[in-house]
N, C-alpha and C positions, 0 to 999 in steps of 0.2 A: 504494500500500499504506500502510495506517495504521500509524504508529510511536508507541506510547504513551510512549516515552523522549525524544522530541524536546524536550519542555519540562523534563525532569529533568537539568538540567546546571548547572554554575557554582554560584553562591551558593545558589540554590534547593535543590540537591542537598547542598550542605555543611551546610545547617541542618536538613535532613530527618533525623528519628530513624532511619529505615531505613539511612541512609548513615553514621551516627556512627563506627562501627568503621573503615571505610575512610578517612574523613577524618582520624581520629586517627592511623592509620598514615602518612598523607601528612605530617602535622604533625610526627610523631616523625622522619621523614626530614629535614625542614627543620631541626629542632633539631640533629640529628646533624651536618649539613653546616655549620650556622652555629656550633655549639659544638665538638664533638670535632675537626672538620676545620678549624676556624678560618676559614671562608669567610664572613665576616660582611657581605660585599658581596651576599650572596643576599637578595632581597627577595621578599615575598609578593604575588602578583596574584590578586585575587578577580574572576573574570569574571561577567558577566550579573547585576549587581546591579540588581534591578528596583524596590526600595522601600527607604526609609530604614530601616524595621524590619528588612529582610533584612540590611542593612549592620550594624546594631547587633547583631543575633543572631550574625553570623559573627564580629565582633570579640570578643564574649563567649566564644565557642567558642575562639578563638585564645588568649585570656587564660587560660582554664580549662586549656589545654594548654601552658602556659608560654611563649607567644609574645605578649608584650605590645608593642604599637606603641611605638617610642621606646626601649625597653630594649635596650642593646647595639647601638644604632643601627639597630634593625629598622624597616624601612619597609613599610607595607602599602598597596598600590595597588589601586584598585577601578575596574572598568569600568562606568560608569553607562549603563544601557540607555535610560533616559528622561531627557530634558533637565530635567524637573522635579526630578530627584534633585539637580541641581547648583544650581539657582536657588532 
């Protein structure tokens, strides 16, 4: 069975305009946990990063939503899908 959603996950989904509202709700939850609840040990994991442009785009979205890497000890981890993203 063909599934058109198989490729729509992780970083690609987070940076797609179709998913903006959902991703912003997820980011609001992270801000609440880190801010109001004081759990600053919570880190962000961005899966399925396929290109450096995708990584940059998702970082801009995080910053736009008040989650800047390094601020208040925030760590952003990314799962690189292609070795060329690392080297």
